[in-house]
N, C-alpha and C positions, 0 to 999 in steps of 0.2 A: 665112697661115698662122701658128698661137702655133710659138714657138722653145722647144726643150727646153732644162728647165736641165739645170745642172749636173749634180746627182745622176744625172739621169737618164745624161747620158754617161760618168762614173763606170761607171755599172752595165755597160753595153757593153765601155768597159775594162777595168773587170776579171775580167769573165767570159771575156775572151778571154785575158787571163793566165795565169788558173789555168787554162784546159786546156790552156794550151801548158808551162807548169810543172809541169800534171801526166802529160803524154807525155814532157815528158824527164826526171820522177823514173821513170816508172813502167818507160818503156822504156830509156834510157840511164842508169841509174846501178845500181850496186849495192845500195842501201840495202834495210834490211829493210822488210815492207809496215807497219810502226807508224813508222818514222821519217815513211814518207811520207806516212800518214794523220794524224800528228800534224804536218808542213809544210802539207800542205793546211787543213787545219783552222785553223790558227794564220793563215794567209794568207786564208781568209774570212773568219773573225773579223775581222777589222784592215779588211778591205773591207770589212763591214759598216759597224763604227764610221766609217770617211771616210765611208759614204756618207751614214749617218743625221745626221752634223755638216752634210754640204754640204744635205742636206735639212731641216735645223732652220736652217741659215742664209739659205735662201731663204724659210722661211716664218716669217722674227725671231721662232724661241724662245731 
């Protein structure tokens, strides 16, 4: 069986983190909607950047 690459693990890790972060921000904080959406968008973009860098590293780019 083929081993998963680092970027595939990162997708799962960041997905779980994003969901937990979203639940905490939505249900347990008093922030307005635009602050929550900016925070989630920022986390998503940074996660995508890290995943893209990990993918590029494993594919020798």
